[in-house]
CHARMM-style PDB file with segment names, atoms N, HN, CA, C and O in Angstrom:
ATOM      1  N   UNK     1      77.187  80.992 109.576  1.00  0.00      PROA
ATOM      2  CA  UNK     1      76.586  80.589 110.715  1.00  0.00      PROA
ATOM      3  C   UNK     1      77.204  79.475 111.307  1.00  0.00      PROA
ATOM      4  O   UNK     1      77.256  78.442 110.639  1.00  0.00      PROA
ATOM      5  N   UNK     2      77.769  79.499 112.645  1.00  0.00      PROA
ATOM      6  HN  UNK     2      77.727  80.338 113.187  1.00  0.00      PROA
ATOM      7  CA  UNK     2      78.616  78.162 113.094  1.00  0.00      PROA
ATOM      8  C   UNK     2      77.503  77.244 113.570  1.00  0.00      PROA
ATOM      9  O   UNK     2      76.578  77.744 114.210  1.00  0.00      PROA
ATOM     10  N   UNK     3      77.519  75.769 113.275  1.00  0.00      PROA
ATOM     11  HN  UNK     3      78.270  75.363 112.755  1.00  0.00      PROA
ATOM     12  CA  UNK     3      76.352  74.991 114.000  1.00  0.00      PROA
ATOM     13  C   UNK     3      77.114  74.238 115.111  1.00  0.00      PROA
ATOM     14  O   UNK     3      78.216  73.722 114.924  1.00  0.00      PROA
ATOM     15  N   UNK     4      76.578  74.219 116.047  1.00  0.00      PROA
ATOM     16  HN  UNK     4      75.683  74.637 116.199  1.00  0.00      PROA
ATOM     17  CA  UNK     4      77.182  73.545 117.081  1.00  0.00      PROA
ATOM     18  C   UNK     4      76.710  71.797 116.973  1.00  0.00      PROA
ATOM     19  O   UNK     4      77.211  70.811 117.513  1.00  0.00      PROA
ATOM     20  N   UNK     5      75.695  71.916 116.159  1.00  0.00      PROA
ATOM     21  HN  UNK     5      75.288  72.717 115.720  1.00  0.00      PROA
ATOM     22  CA  UNK     5      75.136  70.216 115.662  1.00  0.00      PROA
ATOM     23  C   UNK     5      76.061  69.752 114.517  1.00  0.00      PROA
ATOM     24  O   UNK     5      76.012  68.565 114.194  1.00  0.00      PROA
ATOM     25  N   UNK     6      76.685  70.376 114.042  1.00  0.00      PROA
ATOM     26  HN  UNK     6      76.725  71.340 114.304  1.00  0.00      PROA
ATOM     27  CA  UNK     6      77.645  69.597 112.725  1.00  0.00      PROA
ATOM     28  C   UNK     6      78.693  69.020 112.942  1.00  0.00      PROA
ATOM     29  O   UNK     6      79.417  69.622 113.734  1.00  0.00      PROA
ATOM     30  N   UNK     7      79.227  67.727 112.412  1.00  0.00      PROA
ATOM     31  HN  UNK     7      78.639  67.237 111.769  1.00  0.00      PROA
ATOM     32  CA  UNK     7      80.159  66.840 112.288  1.00  0.00      PROA
ATOM     33  C   UNK     7      81.680  67.718 112.360  1.00  0.00      PROA
ATOM     34  O   UNK     7      82.653  67.425 113.056  1.00  0.00      PROA
ATOM     35  N   UNK     8      81.548  68.779 111.490  1.00  0.00      PROA
ATOM     36  HN  UNK     8      80.758  69.017 110.925  1.00  0.00      PROA
ATOM     37  CA  UNK     8      82.515  69.604 111.309  1.00  0.00      PROA
ATOM     38  C   UNK     8      82.937  70.625 112.632  1.00  0.00      PROA
ATOM     39  O   UNK     8      82.201  71.457 113.163  1.00  0.00      PROA
ATOM     40  N   UNK     9      84.070  70.362 112.918  1.00  0.00      PROA
ATOM     41  HN  UNK     9      84.668  69.686 112.487  1.00  0.00      PROA
ATOM     42  CA  UNK     9      84.622  71.255 113.882  1.00  0.00      PROA
ATOM     43  C   UNK     9      84.449  72.844 113.849  1.00  0.00      PROA
ATOM     44  O   UNK     9      84.793  73.441 112.828  1.00  0.00      PROA
ATOM     45  N   UNK    10      83.941  73.523 114.906  1.00  0.00      PROA
ATOM     46  HN  UNK    10      83.662  73.038 115.735  1.00  0.00      PROA
ATOM     47  CA  UNK    10      83.712  74.833 114.731  1.00  0.00      PROA
ATOM     48  C   UNK    10      84.874  75.581 114.058  1.00  0.00      PROA
ATOM     49  O   UNK    10      84.510  76.486 113.307  1.00  0.00      PROA
ATOM     50  N   UNK    11      86.236  75.380 114.177  1.00  0.00      PROA
ATOM     51  HN  UNK    11      86.532  74.645 114.787  1.00  0.00      PROA
ATOM     52  CA  UNK    11      87.369  76.083 113.719  1.00  0.00      PROA
ATOM     53  C   UNK    11      87.276  75.901 112.367  1.00  0.00      PROA
ATOM     54  O   UNK    11      87.575  76.848 111.639  1.00  0.00      PROA
ATOM     55  N   UNK    12      86.925  74.881 111.900  1.00  0.00      PROA
ATOM     56  HN  UNK    12      86.682  74.112 112.491  1.00  0.00      PROA
ATOM     57  CA  UNK    12      86.831  74.507 110.218  1.00  0.00      PROA
ATOM     58  C   UNK    12      85.678  75.348 109.622  1.00  0.00      PROA
ATOM     59  O   UNK    12      85.736  75.859 108.504  1.00  0.00      PROA
ATOM     60  N   UNK    13      84.603  75.450 110.483  1.00  0.00      PROA
ATOM     61  HN  UNK    13      84.556  75.035 111.391  1.00  0.00      PROA
ATOM     62  CA  UNK    13      83.491  76.253 110.052  1.00  0.00      PROA
ATOM     63  C   UNK    13      83.613  77.393 109.721  1.00  0.00      PROA
ATOM     64  O   UNK    13      83.138  77.938 108.724  1.00  0.00      PROA
ATOM     65  N   UNK    14      84.614  78.071 110.984  1.00  0.00      PROA
ATOM     66  HN  UNK    14      84.999  77.628 111.794  1.00  0.00      PROA
ATOM     67  CA  UNK    14      84.848  79.589 110.873  1.00  0.00      PROA
ATOM     68  C   UNK    14      85.622  79.874 109.779  1.00  0.00      PROA
ATOM     69  O   UNK    14      85.402  80.894 109.127  1.00  0.00      PROA
ATOM     70  N   UNK    15      86.815  78.833 109.384  1.00  0.00      PROA
ATOM     71  HN  UNK    15      86.994  78.004 109.913  1.00  0.00      PROA
ATOM     72  CA  UNK    15      87.593  78.953 108.450  1.00  0.00      PROA
ATOM     73  C   UNK    15      87.015  78.885 106.955  1.00  0.00      PROA
ATOM     74  O   UNK    15      87.409  79.511 105.971  1.00  0.00      PROA
ATOM     75  N   UNK    16      86.034  78.009 107.049  1.00  0.00      PROA
ATOM     76  HN  UNK    16      85.714  77.501 107.848  1.00  0.00      PROA
ATOM     77  CA  UNK    16      85.118  77.867 105.745  1.00  0.00      PROA
ATOM     78  C   UNK    16      84.313  79.143 105.480  1.00  0.00      PROA
ATOM     79  O   UNK    16      84.066  79.340 104.291  1.00  0.00      PROA
ATOM     80  N   UNK    17      83.943  79.871 106.185  1.00  0.00      PROA
ATOM     81  HN  UNK    17      84.144  79.711 107.151  1.00  0.00      PROA
ATOM     82  CA  UNK    17      83.233  80.955 106.332  1.00  0.00      PROA
ATOM     83  C   UNK    17      83.995  82.114 105.887  1.00  0.00      PROA
ATOM     84  O   UNK    17      83.534  82.862 105.026  1.00  0.00      PROA
ATOM     85  N   UNK    18      85.194  82.318 106.450  1.00  0.00      PROA
ATOM     86  HN  UNK    18      85.569  81.710 107.150  1.00  0.00      PROA
ATOM     87  CA  UNK    18      86.178  83.424 106.030  1.00  0.00      PROA
ATOM     88  C   UNK    18      86.661  83.185 104.523  1.00  0.00      PROA
ATOM     89  O   UNK    18      86.680  84.063 103.660  1.00  0.00      PROA
ATOM     90  N   UNK    19      87.026  81.924 104.358  1.00  0.00      PROA
ATOM     91  HN  UNK    19      87.011  81.211 105.059  1.00  0.00      PROA
ATOM     92  CA  UNK    19      87.529  81.661 102.958  1.00  0.00      PROA
ATOM     93  C   UNK    19      86.539  81.773 102.056  1.00  0.00      PROA
ATOM     94  O   UNK    19      86.894  82.185 100.952  1.00  0.00      PROA
ATOM     95  N   UNK    20      85.169  81.477 102.234  1.00  0.00      PROA
ATOM     96  HN  UNK    20      84.880  81.142 103.131  1.00  0.00      PROA
ATOM     97  CA  UNK    20      84.273  81.614 101.119  1.00  0.00      PROA
ATOM     98  C   UNK    20      84.363  83.113 101.035  1.00  0.00      PROA
ATOM     99  O   UNK    20      84.517  83.543  99.891  1.00  0.00      PROA
ATOM    100  N   UNK    21      84.279  84.276 102.305  1.00  0.00      PROA
ATOM    101  HN  UNK    21      84.154  83.927 103.234  1.00  0.00      PROA
ATOM    102  CA  UNK    21      83.930  85.654 102.087  1.00  0.00      PROA
ATOM    103  C   UNK    21      85.459  86.025 101.089  1.00  0.00      PROA
ATOM    104  O   UNK    21      85.375  86.802 100.138  1.00  0.00      PROA
ATOM    105  N   UNK    22      86.402  85.554 101.356  1.00  0.00      PROA
ATOM    106  HN  UNK    22      86.470  84.923 102.128  1.00  0.00      PROA
ATOM    107  CA  UNK    22      87.629  85.905 100.566  1.00  0.00      PROA
ATOM    108  C   UNK    22      87.676  85.655  99.131  1.00  0.00      PROA
ATOM    109  O   UNK    22      88.031  86.484  98.293  1.00  0.00      PROA
ATOM    110  N   UNK    23      87.267  84.377  98.885  1.00  0.00      PROA
ATOM    111  HN  UNK    23      86.978  83.704  99.566  1.00  0.00      PROA
ATOM    112  CA  UNK    23      87.057  83.856  97.521  1.00  0.00      PROA
ATOM    113  C   UNK    23      86.065  84.716  96.820  1.00  0.00      PROA
ATOM    114  O   UNK    23      86.363  85.253  95.752  1.00  0.00      PROA
ATOM    115  N   UNK    24      84.926  84.865  97.362  1.00  0.00      PROA
ATOM    116  HN  UNK    24      84.684  84.429  98.228  1.00  0.00      PROA
ATOM    117  CA  UNK    24      83.791  85.755  96.801  1.00  0.00      PROA
ATOM    118  C   UNK    24      84.026  87.064  96.628  1.00  0.00      PROA
ATOM    119  O   UNK    24      83.255  87.710  95.919  1.00  0.00      PROA
ATOM    120  N   UNK    25      85.026  87.620  97.189  1.00  0.00      PROA
ATOM    121  HN  UNK    25      85.652  87.095  97.765  1.00  0.00      PROA
ATOM    122  CA  UNK    25      85.447  89.291  97.080  1.00  0.00      PROA
ATOM    123  C   UNK    25      84.610  90.076  98.027  1.00  0.00      PROA
ATOM    124  O   UNK    25      84.385  91.271  97.838  1.00  0.00      PROA
ATOM    125  N   UNK    26      84.041  89.262  99.278  1.00  0.00      PROA
ATOM    126  HN  UNK    26      84.223  88.291  99.431  1.00  0.00      PROA
ATOM    127  CA  UNK    26      83.338  90.373 100.118  1.00  0.00      PROA
ATOM    128  C   UNK    26      84.406  90.757 100.943  1.00  0.00      PROA
ATOM    129  O   UNK    26      84.209  91.704 101.705  1.00  0.00      PROA
ATOM    130  N   UNK    27      85.925  89.986 100.933  1.00  0.00      PROA
ATOM    131  HN  UNK    27      86.085  89.217 100.314  1.00  0.00      PROA
ATOM    132  CA  UNK    27      86.943  90.549 101.986  1.00  0.00      PROA
ATOM    133  C   UNK    27      87.847  90.820 100.668  1.00  0.00      PROA
ATOM    134  O   UNK    27      87.911  89.868  99.891  1.00  0.00      PROA
ATOM    135  N   UNK    28      88.400  91.738 100.392  1.00  0.00      PROA
ATOM    136  HN  UNK    28      88.348  92.512 101.023  1.00  0.00      PROA
ATOM    137  CA  UNK    28      89.651  91.850  99.048  1.00  0.00      PROA
ATOM    138  C   UNK    28      90.608  91.978  99.510  1.00  0.00      PROA
ATOM    139  O   UNK    28      90.540  92.535 100.605  1.00  0.00      PROA
ATOM    140  N   UNK    29      91.918  91.615  99.070  1.00  0.00      PROA
ATOM    141  HN  UNK    29      91.973  91.162  98.181  1.00  0.00      PROA
ATOM    142  CA  UNK    29      93.224  91.662  99.521  1.00  0.00      PROA
ATOM    143  C   UNK    29      93.467  93.039 100.012  1.00  0.00      PROA
ATOM    144  O   UNK    29      93.026  94.078  99.522  1.00  0.00      PROA
ATOM    145  N   UNK    30      94.342  92.878 101.199  1.00  0.00      PROA
ATOM    146  HN  UNK    30      94.700  92.033 101.597  1.00  0.00      PROA
ATOM    147  CA  UNK    30      94.640  94.211 101.803  1.00  0.00      PROA
ATOM    148  C   UNK    30      93.695  94.711 102.880  1.00  0.00      PROA
ATOM    149  O   UNK    30      94.041  95.657 103.588  1.00  0.00      PROA
ATOM    150  N   UNK    31      92.347  94.034 103.062  1.00  0.00      PROA
ATOM    151  HN  UNK    31      92.066  93.265 102.488  1.00  0.00      PROA
ATOM    152  CA  UNK    31      91.180  94.235 103.937  1.00  0.00      PROA
ATOM    153  C   UNK    31      91.517  93.565 105.105  1.00  0.00      PROA
ATOM    154  O   UNK    31      91.805  92.381 104.932  1.00  0.00      PROA
ATOM    155  N   UNK    32      91.571  94.040 106.413  1.00  0.00      PROA
ATOM    156  HN  UNK    32      91.337  95.002 106.553  1.00  0.00      PROA
ATOM    157  CA  UNK    32      91.729  93.615 107.630  1.00  0.00      PROA
ATOM    158  C   UNK    32      90.765  93.028 108.176  1.00  0.00      PROA
ATOM    159  O   UNK    32      89.629  93.501 108.217  1.00  0.00      PROA
ATOM    160  N   UNK    33      91.146  91.777 108.728  1.00  0.00      PROA
ATOM    161  HN  UNK    33      92.069  91.392 108.695  1.00  0.00      PROA
ATOM    162  CA  UNK    33      90.022  90.793 109.392  1.00  0.00      PROA
ATOM    163  C   UNK    33      89.381  91.666 110.420  1.00  0.00      PROA
ATOM    164  O   UNK    33      89.906  92.769 110.580  1.00  0.00      PROA
ATOM    165  N   UNK    34      88.259  91.343 111.200  1.00  0.00      PROA
ATOM    166  HN  UNK    34      87.833  90.448 111.070  1.00  0.00      PROA
ATOM    167  CA  UNK    34      88.041  91.678 112.495  1.00  0.00      PROA
ATOM    168  C   UNK    34      89.193  91.015 113.515  1.00  0.00      PROA
ATOM    169  O   UNK    34      89.839  90.035 113.143  1.00  0.00      PROA
ATOM    170  N   UNK    35      89.388  91.588 114.747  1.00  0.00      PROA
ATOM    171  HN  UNK    35      88.864  92.384 115.049  1.00  0.00      PROA
ATOM    172  CA  UNK    35      90.345  91.037 115.644  1.00  0.00      PROA
ATOM    173  C   UNK    35      89.751  89.492 116.223  1.00  0.00      PROA
ATOM    174  O   UNK    35      88.549  89.229 116.187  1.00  0.00      PROA
ATOM    175  N   UNK    36      90.552  88.749 116.634  1.00  0.00      PROA
ATOM    176  HN  UNK    36      91.529  88.962 116.663  1.00  0.00      PROA
ATOM    177  CA  UNK    36      89.993  87.589 117.137  1.00  0.00      PROA
ATOM    178  C   UNK    36      89.301  87.622 118.436  1.00  0.00      PROA
ATOM    179  O   UNK    36      88.479  86.722 118.610  1.00  0.00      PROA
ATOM    180  N   UNK    37      89.471  88.500 119.405  1.00  0.00      PROA
ATOM    181  HN  UNK    37      90.139  89.231 119.263  1.00  0.00      PROA
ATOM    182  CA  UNK    37      88.533  89.009 120.395  1.00  0.00      PROA
ATOM    183  C   UNK    37      86.929  89.093 119.432  1.00  0.00      PROA
ATOM    184  O   UNK    37      85.974  88.341 119.628  1.00  0.00      PROA
ATOM    185  N   UNK    38      86.978  90.052 118.538  1.00  0.00      PROA
ATOM    186  HN  UNK    38      87.753  90.663 118.379  1.00  0.00      PROA
ATOM    187  CA  UNK    38      85.612  90.245 117.592  1.00  0.00      PROA
ATOM    188  C   UNK    38      84.971  89.189 117.049  1.00  0.00      PROA
ATOM    189  O   UNK    38      83.756  89.052 117.190  1.00  0.00      PROA
ATOM    190  N   UNK    39      85.822  88.215 116.277  1.00  0.00      PROA
ATOM    191  HN  UNK    39      86.810  88.327 116.163  1.00  0.00      PROA
ATOM    192  CA  UNK    39      85.421  87.397 115.548  1.00  0.00      PROA
ATOM    193  C   UNK    39      84.871  86.162 116.806  1.00  0.00      PROA
ATOM    194  O   UNK    39      84.107  85.289 116.394  1.00  0.00      PROA
ATOM    195  N   UNK    40      85.208  86.139 118.030  1.00  0.00      PROA
ATOM    196  HN  UNK    40      85.829  86.848 118.365  1.00  0.00      PROA
ATOM    197  CA  UNK    40      85.034  85.212 119.050  1.00  0.00      PROA
ATOM    198  C   UNK    40      83.665  85.637 119.181  1.00  0.00      PROA
ATOM    199  O   UNK    40      82.720  84.916 118.860  1.00  0.00      PROA
ATOM    200  N   UNK    41      83.519  87.055 119.752  1.00  0.00      PROA
ATOM    201  HN  UNK    41      84.287  87.641 120.012  1.00  0.00      PROA
ATOM    202  CA  UNK    41      82.355  87.410 120.274  1.00  0.00      PROA
ATOM    203  C   UNK    41      81.067  87.143 119.283  1.00  0.00      PROA
ATOM    204  O   UNK    41      80.027  86.659 119.730  1.00  0.00      PROA
ATOM    205  N   UNK    42      81.219  87.484 117.961  1.00  0.00      PROA
ATOM    206  HN  UNK    42      82.064  87.877 117.597  1.00  0.00      PROA
ATOM    207  CA  UNK    42      80.299  87.718 116.789  1.00  0.00      PROA
ATOM    208  C   UNK    42      79.838  86.268 116.835  1.00  0.00      PROA
ATOM    209  O   UNK    42      78.642  85.997 116.934  1.00  0.00      PROA
ATOM    210  N   UNK    43      80.851  85.273 116.757  1.00  0.00      PROA
ATOM    211  HN  UNK    43      81.823  85.494 116.676  1.00  0.00      PROA
ATOM    212  CA  UNK    43      80.193  83.890 116.357  1.00  0.00      PROA
ATOM    213  C   UNK    43      80.021  82.813 117.498  1.00  0.00      PROA
ATOM    214  O   UNK    43      79.444  81.741 117.318  1.00  0.00      PROA
ATOM    215  N   UNK    44      80.664  83.268 118.857  1.00  0.00      PROA
ATOM    216  HN  UNK    44      81.133  84.139 119.004  1.00  0.00      PROA
ATOM    217  CA  UNK    44      80.266  82.683 120.253  1.00  0.00      PROA
ATOM    218  C   UNK    44      81.130  81.707 120.113  1.00  0.00      PROA
ATOM    219  O   UNK    44      80.623  80.631 120.431  1.00  0.00      PROA
ATOM    220  N   UNK    45      82.277  81.623 119.752  1.00  0.00      PROA
ATOM    221  HN  UNK    45      82.688  82.497 119.493  1.00  0.00      PROA
ATOM    222  CA  UNK    45      83.519  80.627 119.744  1.00  0.00      PROA
ATOM    223  C   UNK    45      84.725  81.180 120.603  1.00  0.00      PROA
ATOM    224  O   UNK    45      85.028  82.373 120.624  1.00  0.00      PROA
ATOM    225  N   UNK    46      85.441  80.102 121.373  1.00  0.00      PROA
ATOM    226  HN  UNK    46      85.195  79.133 121.356  1.00  0.00      PROA
ATOM    227  CA  UNK    46      86.295  80.547 121.988  1.00  0.00      PROA
ATOM    228  C   UNK    46      87.386  81.387 121.308  1.00  0.00      PROA
ATOM    229  O   UNK    46      87.378  81.245 120.085  1.00  0.00      PROA
ATOM    230  N   UNK    47      88.138  82.060 121.687  1.00  0.00      PROA
ATOM    231  HN  UNK    47      88.144  82.176 122.680  1.00  0.00      PROA
ATOM    232  CA  UNK    47      89.541  82.488 121.185  1.00  0.00      PROA
ATOM    233  C   UNK    47      90.532  81.652 120.443  1.00  0.00      PROA
ATOM    234  O   UNK    47      91.107  81.885 119.380  1.00  0.00      PROA
ATOM    235  N   UNK    48      90.604  80.581 121.280  1.00  0.00      PROA
ATOM    236  HN  UNK    48      90.136  80.392 122.144  1.00  0.00      PROA
ATOM    237  CA  UNK    48      91.565  79.584 120.736  1.00  0.00      PROA
ATOM    238  C   UNK    48      91.038  79.002 119.403  1.00  0.00      PROA
ATOM    239  O   UNK    48      91.739  78.738 118.426  1.00  0.00      PROA
ATOM    240  N   UNK    49      89.671  78.838 119.512  1.00  0.00      PROA
ATOM    241  HN  UNK    49      89.102  79.053 120.306  1.00  0.00      PROA
ATOM    242  CA  UNK    49      89.163  78.190 118.336  1.00  0.00      PROA
ATOM    243  C   UNK    49      89.102  79.407 117.032  1.00  0.00      PROA
ATOM    244  O   UNK    49      89.277  79.078 115.859  1.00  0.00      PROA
ATOM    245  N   UNK    50      88.907  80.423 117.334  1.00  0.00      PROA
ATOM    246  HN  UNK    50      88.765  80.690 118.287  1.00  0.00      PROA
ATOM    247  CA  UNK    50      89.251  81.566 115.924  1.00  0.00      PROA
ATOM    248  C   UNK    50      90.725  81.439 115.804  1.00  0.00      PROA
ATOM    249  O   UNK    50      91.183  81.254 114.677  1.00  0.00      PROA
ATOM    250  N   UNK    51      91.494  81.510 116.781  1.00  0.00      PROA
ATOM    251  HN  UNK    51      91.122  81.660 117.697  1.00  0.00      PROA
ATOM    252  CA  UNK    51      92.901  81.395 116.181  1.00  0.00      PROA
ATOM    253  C   UNK    51      93.390  80.243 115.265  1.00  0.00      PROA
ATOM    254  O   UNK    51      94.162  80.464 114.332  1.00  0.00      PROA
ATOM    255  N   UNK    52      92.888  78.929 115.577  1.00  0.00      PROA
ATOM    256  HN  UNK    52      92.261  78.749 116.335  1.00  0.00      PROA
ATOM    257  CA  UNK    52      92.816  77.969 114.674  1.00  0.00      PROA
ATOM    258  C   UNK    52      92.637  78.308 113.398  1.00  0.00      PROA
ATOM    259  O   UNK    52      93.499  78.164 112.530  1.00  0.00      PROA
ATOM    260  N   UNK    53      91.403  78.819 113.203  1.00  0.00      PROA
ATOM    261  HN  UNK    53      90.704  78.936 113.908  1.00  0.00      PROA
ATOM    262  CA  UNK    53      90.744  79.040 111.820  1.00  0.00      PROA
ATOM    263  C   UNK    53      91.748  80.018 111.031  1.00  0.00      PROA
ATOM    264  O   UNK    53      91.975  79.937 109.823  1.00  0.00      PROA
ATOM    265  N   UNK    54      92.340  81.002 111.961  1.00  0.00      PROA
ATOM    266  HN  UNK    54      92.156  81.067 112.941  1.00  0.00      PROA
ATOM    267  CA  UNK    54      93.124  81.830 111.375  1.00  0.00      PROA
ATOM    268  C   UNK    54      94.432  81.255 111.033  1.00  0.00      PROA
ATOM    269  O   UNK    54      94.886  81.525 109.921  1.00  0.00      PROA
ATOM    270  N   UNK    55      95.004  80.613 111.711  1.00  0.00      PROA
ATOM    271  HN  UNK    55      94.635  80.393 112.614  1.00  0.00      PROA
ATOM    272  CA  UNK    55      96.274  79.676 111.488  1.00  0.00      PROA
ATOM    273  C   UNK    55      96.112  79.102 110.089  1.00  0.00      PROA
ATOM    274  O   UNK    55      96.914  79.259 109.169  1.00  0.00      PROA
ATOM    275  N   UNK    56      94.823  78.325 110.040  1.00  0.00      PROA
ATOM    276  HN  UNK    56      94.171  78.197 110.788  1.00  0.00      PROA
ATOM    277  CA  UNK    56      94.626  77.466 108.908  1.00  0.00      PROA
ATOM    278  C   UNK    56      94.234  78.298 107.569  1.00  0.00      PROA
ATOM    279  O   UNK    56      94.225  77.630 106.535  1.00  0.00      PROA
ATOM    280  N   UNK    57      93.931  79.590 107.471  1.00  0.00      PROA
ATOM    281  HN  UNK    57      93.939  80.132 108.311  1.00  0.00      PROA
ATOM    282  CA  UNK    57      94.053  80.621 106.504  1.00  0.00      PROA
ATOM    283  C   UNK    57      95.235  80.955 106.192  1.00  0.00      PROA
ATOM    284  O   UNK    57      95.440  81.115 104.989  1.00  0.00      PROA
ATOM    285  N   UNK    58      96.430  81.176 107.188  1.00  0.00      PROA
ATOM    286  HN  UNK    58      96.263  81.046 108.166  1.00  0.00      PROA
ATOM    287  CA  UNK    58      97.508  81.576 107.081  1.00  0.00      PROA
ATOM    288  C   UNK    58      98.103  80.428 105.952  1.00  0.00      PROA
ATOM    289  O   UNK    58      98.531  80.664 104.823  1.00  0.00      PROA
ATOM    290  N   UNK    59      97.988  79.177 106.608  1.00  0.00      PROA
ATOM    291  HN  UNK    59      97.640  78.985 107.526  1.00  0.00      PROA
ATOM    292  CA  UNK    59      98.522  77.949 105.693  1.00  0.00      PROA
ATOM    293  C   UNK    59      97.982  78.044 104.183  1.00  0.00      PROA
ATOM    294  O   UNK    59      98.614  77.572 103.237  1.00  0.00      PROA
ATOM    295  N   UNK    60      96.971  78.584 104.079  1.00  0.00      PROA
ATOM    296  HN  UNK    60      96.458  78.967 104.848  1.00  0.00      PROA
ATOM    297  CA  UNK    60      96.547  78.363 102.808  1.00  0.00      PROA
ATOM    298  C   UNK    60      96.879  79.548 101.977  1.00  0.00      PROA
ATOM    299  O   UNK    60      96.730  79.547 100.756  1.00  0.00      PROA
ATOM    300  N   UNK    61      97.327  80.549 102.646  1.00  0.00      PROA
ATOM    301  HN  UNK    61      97.448  80.550 103.639  1.00  0.00      PROA
ATOM    302  CA  UNK    61      98.107  81.643 102.171  1.00  0.00      PROA
ATOM    303  C   UNK    61      97.108  82.774 101.748  1.00  0.00      PROA
ATOM    304  O   UNK    61      97.271  83.601 100.851  1.00  0.00      PROA
ATOM    305  N   UNK    62      95.948  82.615 102.660  1.00  0.00      PROA
ATOM    306  HN  UNK    62      95.816  81.943 103.389  1.00  0.00      PROA
ATOM    307  CA  UNK    62      94.690  83.654 102.314  1.00  0.00      PROA
ATOM    308  C   UNK    62      94.663  84.663 103.037  1.00  0.00      PROA
ATOM    309  O   UNK    62      93.887  85.557 102.700  1.00  0.00      PROA
ATOM    310  N   UNK    63      95.568  84.862 104.360  1.00  0.00      PROA
ATOM    311  HN  UNK    63      96.199  84.135 104.633  1.00  0.00      PROA
ATOM    312  CA  UNK    63      95.822  85.906 105.184  1.00  0.00      PROA
ATOM    313  C   UNK    63      97.232  85.651 105.582  1.00  0.00      PROA
ATOM    314  O   UNK    63      97.901  84.625 105.462  1.00  0.00      PROA
ATOM    315  N   UNK    64      97.557  86.898 106.118  1.00  0.00      PROA
ATOM    316  HN  UNK    64      97.014  87.732 106.215  1.00  0.00      PROA
ATOM    317  CA  UNK    64      98.609  86.919 106.791  1.00  0.00      PROA
ATOM    318  C   UNK    64      98.401  88.020 108.185  1.00  0.00      PROA
ATOM    319  O   UNK    64      97.780  89.082 108.244  1.00  0.00      PROA
ATOM    320  N   UNK    65      99.067  87.397 109.076  1.00  0.00      PROA
ATOM    321  HN  UNK    65      99.571  86.535 109.028  1.00  0.00      PROA
ATOM    322  CA  UNK    65      99.349  88.375 110.489  1.00  0.00      PROA
ATOM    323  C   UNK    65     100.274  89.255 110.580  1.00  0.00      PROA
ATOM    324  O   UNK    65     101.392  88.896 110.212  1.00  0.00      PROA
ATOM    325  N   UNK    66     100.137  90.362 110.983  1.00  0.00      PROA
ATOM    326  HN  UNK    66      99.229  90.654 111.283  1.00  0.00      PROA
ATOM    327  CA  UNK    66     101.292  91.562 111.064  1.00  0.00      PROA
ATOM    328  C   UNK    66     100.876  91.838 112.668  1.00  0.00      PROA
ATOM    329  O   UNK    66      99.834  92.324 113.109  1.00  0.00      PROA
ATOM    330  N   UNK    67     102.091  91.343 113.400  1.00  0.00      PROA
ATOM    331  HN  UNK    67     102.938  90.949 113.042  1.00  0.00      PROA
ATOM    332  CA  UNK    67     102.279  91.812 115.074  1.00  0.00      PROA
ATOM    333  C   UNK    67     101.961  93.024 115.226  1.00  0.00      PROA
ATOM    334  O   UNK    67     102.484  93.886 114.519  1.00  0.00      PROA
ATOM    335  N   UNK    68     101.046  93.329 116.171  1.00  0.00      PROA
ATOM    336  HN  UNK    68     100.621  92.629 116.744  1.00  0.00      PROA
ATOM    337  CA  UNK    68     100.626  94.561 116.437  1.00  0.00      PROA
ATOM    338  C   UNK    68      99.341  95.428 115.534  1.00  0.00      PROA
ATOM    339  O   UNK    68      98.627  96.355 115.916  1.00  0.00      PROA
ATOM    340  N   UNK    69      99.387  94.701 114.179  1.00  0.00      PROA
ATOM    341  HN  UNK    69      99.968  93.948 113.869  1.00  0.00      PROA
ATOM    342  CA  UNK    69      98.682  95.348 113.150  1.00  0.00      PROA
ATOM    343  C   UNK    69      97.258  94.750 113.216  1.00  0.00      PROA
ATOM    344  O   UNK    69      96.275  95.408 113.558  1.00  0.00      PROA
ATOM    345  N   UNK    70      97.229  93.380 112.841  1.00  0.00      PROA
ATOM    346  HN  UNK    70      98.028  92.846 112.563  1.00  0.00      PROA
ATOM    347  CA  UNK    70      96.085  92.670 113.149  1.00  0.00      PROA
ATOM    348  C   UNK    70      96.357  91.463 111.556  1.00  0.00      PROA
ATOM    349  O   UNK    70      97.463  91.168 111.105  1.00  0.00      PROA
ATOM    350  N   UNK    71      95.156  91.037 111.069  1.00  0.00      PROA
ATOM    351  HN  UNK    71      94.258  91.277 111.436  1.00  0.00      PROA
ATOM    352  CA  UNK    71      95.169  90.017 110.363  1.00  0.00      PROA
ATOM    353  C   UNK    71      94.825  90.429 108.931  1.00  0.00      PROA
ATOM    354  O   UNK    71      93.889  91.228 108.894  1.00  0.00      PROA
ATOM    355  N   UNK    72      95.333  90.096 107.751  1.00  0.00      PROA
ATOM    356  HN  UNK    72      96.093  89.447 107.781  1.00  0.00      PROA
ATOM    357  CA  UNK    72      95.127  91.008 106.383  1.00  0.00      PROA
ATOM    358  C   UNK    72      94.749  89.871 105.286  1.00  0.00      PROA
ATOM    359  O   UNK    72      95.357  88.802 105.227  1.00  0.00      PROA
ATOM    360  N   UNK    73      93.834  90.169 104.549  1.00  0.00      PROA
ATOM    361  HN  UNK    73      93.340  91.037 104.597  1.00  0.00      PROA
ATOM    362  CA  UNK    73      93.717  89.236 103.327  1.00  0.00      PROA
ATOM    363  C   UNK    73      94.812  89.369 102.619  1.00  0.00      PROA
ATOM    364  O   UNK    73      95.293  90.502 102.619  1.00  0.00      PROA
ATOM    365  N   UNK    74      95.443  88.425 101.914  1.00  0.00      PROA
ATOM    366  HN  UNK    74      95.051  87.504 101.914  1.00  0.00      PROA
ATOM    367  CA  UNK    74      96.340  88.775 100.801  1.00  0.00      PROA
ATOM    368  C   UNK    74      96.011  88.243  99.641  1.00  0.00      PROA
ATOM    369  O   UNK    74      96.684  88.523  98.649  1.00  0.00      PROA
ATOM    370  N   UNK    75      94.919  87.381  99.557  1.00  0.00      PROA
ATOM    371  HN  UNK    75      94.373  87.154 100.363  1.00  0.00      PROA
ATOM    372  CA  UNK    75      94.538  87.083  98.173  1.00  0.00      PROA
ATOM    373  C   UNK    75      93.700  85.686  97.978  1.00  0.00      PROA
ATOM    374  O   UNK    75      93.641  84.868  98.896  1.00  0.00      PROA
ATOM    375  N   UNK    76      93.111  85.492  96.826  1.00  0.00      PROA
ATOM    376  HN  UNK    76      93.158  86.156  96.080  1.00  0.00      PROA
ATOM    377  CA  UNK    76      92.270  84.198  96.893  1.00  0.00      PROA
ATOM    378  C   UNK    76      93.087  83.042  96.188  1.00  0.00      PROA
ATOM    379  OT1 UNK    76      92.616  81.907  96.117  1.00  0.00      PROA
TER     380      UNK     76
END
């Protein structure tokens, strides 16, 4: 759940939520993440905010984006 009252920016909260799902095994290597539009609607966030969270997870090596295919879990 993304909290508007938190001192942590929403993109960091979303990255943390997705990171926990990946590390916890809820999202396995090879799984496709929901689209940026879907995540935006699901969490009530702007698409640019969701994109920032995805970029952070890419930097951490947890996901990779394939143009035209989506974003996939690489590992924990």
